[in-house]
C-alpha positions as CSV (number, residue, x, y, z in Angstrom):
1,M,17.0,-25.6,1.3
2,A,19.7,-26.7,3.8
3,E,22.1,-25.0,6.1
4,L,25.2,-26.0,8.0
5,Q,25.9,-23.5,10.8
6,G,28.7,-23.3,13.3
7,T,29.7,-21.1,16.2
8,S,32.7,-21.0,18.6
9,R,34.7,-18.7,20.8
10,T,37.6,-16.8,19.2
11,N,40.0,-19.5,20.6
12,F,37.9,-22.3,19.0
13,T,36.6,-23.7,22.3
14,R,33.0,-24.6,23.0
15,D,32.2,-25.0,19.3
16,V,28.7,-26.0,18.1
17,L,27.7,-27.3,14.7
18,T,24.1,-27.5,13.6
19,V,22.5,-29.0,10.5
20,N,19.1,-27.5,9.3
21,V,16.7,-28.2,6.5
22,G,14.0,-25.9,5.6
23,L,11.0,-25.2,3.4
24,R,9.6,-22.1,1.8
25,Q,6.2,-22.6,0.1
26,T,4.0,-19.9,-1.4
27,L,0.5,-20.2,0.0
28,S,-1.1,-17.3,-1.9
29,E,0.0,-14.1,-3.5
30,R,0.4,-12.5,-0.1
31,A,1.4,-15.3,2.2
32,I,4.5,-17.6,2.3
33,L,5.0,-20.6,4.6
34,I,8.5,-20.8,6.1
35,C,9.6,-23.7,8.3
36,S,12.9,-25.2,9.4
37,L,14.0,-28.2,11.4
38,G,17.6,-28.9,12.6
39,H,19.7,-30.8,15.0
40,E,23.0,-30.0,16.7
41,V,25.7,-32.6,15.6
42,R,28.6,-31.2,17.7
43,V,28.5,-29.6,21.1
44,P,30.9,-29.2,24.0
45,N,31.3,-32.4,26.0
46,D,29.1,-31.3,29.0
47,E,26.0,-30.3,26.9
48,Q,23.2,-32.3,25.3
49,L,22.5,-32.2,21.6
50,A,19.4,-30.0,20.9
51,L,16.6,-30.2,18.3
52,I,15.9,-26.8,16.8
53,G,12.9,-25.7,14.7
54,Y,10.6,-22.9,13.7
55,F,7.4,-22.4,11.8
56,G,6.0,-19.1,10.4
57,V,4.0,-17.3,7.8
58,Q,5.4,-14.3,6.0
59,L,2.7,-11.8,5.1
60,L,3.3,-9.5,2.1
61,Y,1.6,-6.1,1.7
């Protein structure tokens, strides 16, 4: 799966645009692996681009 996510102030200053790709994989009947990795592609001039990611396991009962 993929995501394009943006945020800004109401006057459209300090806008940030992030591109993410993710994975959702069934491990067993009661566990699902969820992970995502993304990178900011647009940030305000005074900030560095960030690498964003997460990894988790969803447990079903």
